[in-house]
C-alpha positions as CSV (number, residue, x, y, z in Angstrom):
1,M,0.0,0.1,0.0
2,A,2.9,2.4,0.7
3,G,4.5,1.6,-2.6
4,L,1.1,2.4,-4.6
5,E,0.4,5.7,-2.6
6,E,4.1,6.7,-3.3
7,E,3.6,6.1,-6.8
8,A,0.0,7.8,-6.7
9,L,2.4,10.9,-5.1
10,V,5.1,11.0,-7.0
11,A,3.2,11.0,-10.6
12,G,1.3,14.1,-8.9
13,M,-2.1,12.1,-8.9
14,P,-4.7,13.8,-6.1
15,G,-5.0,10.4,-4.1
16,V,-5.9,6.6,-4.6
17,I,-9.3,4.6,-5.1
18,L,-9.9,1.0,-4.2
19,D,-12.1,-1.1,-4.2
20,T,-13.3,-4.4,-2.3
21,G,-16.2,-6.7,-1.9
22,I,-19.0,-6.2,0.1
23,D,-19.4,-9.6,2.3
24,E,-17.5,-10.9,5.2
25,Y,-14.7,-12.6,3.3
26,F,-13.4,-8.8,2.6
27,A,-13.9,-7.2,6.1
28,A,-10.0,-7.8,6.8
29,A,-9.4,-5.4,3.5
30,R,-12.1,-2.8,4.4
31,A,-10.4,-2.6,8.1
32,L,-7.0,-2.4,6.5
33,Y,-8.2,0.5,4.3
34,R,-10.0,2.4,7.1
35,S,-7.0,2.0,8.8
36,L,-4.6,3.5,6.7
37,G,-6.9,6.5,6.1
38,Y,-9.5,5.6,3.3
39,I,-12.4,6.5,3.6
40,D,-15.6,4.2,2.4
41,R,-17.3,6.6,-0.3
42,R,-20.5,4.7,0.4
43,G,-22.7,3.0,-2.2
44,V,-22.1,-0.4,-3.9
45,Y,-21.6,-0.9,-7.8
46,L,-20.8,-3.7,-10.0
47,G,-17.3,-4.2,-11.0
48,G,-16.2,-6.7,-13.9
49,W,-12.9,-8.4,-14.2
50,S,-11.6,-11.3,-16.2
51,D,-9.6,-14.3,-15.0
52,P,-6.1,-13.9,-16.8
53,H,-5.8,-17.5,-16.3
54,R,-9.3,-18.7,-17.6
55,P,-9.8,-16.9,-21.2
56,G,-13.6,-16.5,-21.7
57,V,-14.4,-16.4,-17.8
58,H,-15.8,-13.2,-16.5
59,F,-17.2,-12.3,-13.1
60,V,-19.1,-9.2,-12.0
61,D,-19.2,-8.8,-8.2
62,P,-20.8,-6.0,-5.9
63,L,-18.3,-3.6,-4.6
64,T,-18.0,-0.6,-2.3
65,Q,-15.0,2.2,-3.2
66,W,-12.6,3.5,-0.9
67,R,-10.8,6.9,-1.5
68,K,-7.4,8.4,-0.4
69,A,-7.0,12.3,-1.1
70,F,-3.5,13.6,-0.7
71,D,-2.9,17.1,0.7
72,A,-0.4,18.6,-2.0
73,P,1.0,16.4,-4.8
74,R,4.5,16.0,-5.3
75,H,6.2,16.9,-8.3
76,R,5.3,15.0,-11.4
77,R,7.5,12.1,-12.6
78,T,6.8,9.0,-14.3
79,P,6.0,5.9,-11.9
80,T,9.1,3.6,-11.1
81,A,6.7,0.9,-11.8
82,V,3.5,-0.6,-13.4
83,L,1.2,-2.9,-11.3
84,R,-0.5,-5.5,-13.6
85,F,-2.9,-7.8,-12.6
86,Q,-0.5,-11.2,-12.7
87,D,1.6,-9.3,-10.9
88,L,-0.8,-9.1,-7.8
């Protein structure tokens, strides 16, 4: 999380938005986001994703969004890494 936030800051982004599932399985993620200063944006939306290991398999999940705004962006530069789904 610290690495993501640092990359967003140095890239001049105004903040970070994360999403997570709404059921009890994701309670630990929601607690972590809250403890790190992310604010629940309230409401539920549907998010879709594809399984990179099973071509043609797609999922739709109910999600919540968590936002952390930065006070003042730092100077803009190119991020040092690009995070891809398969890296997570």
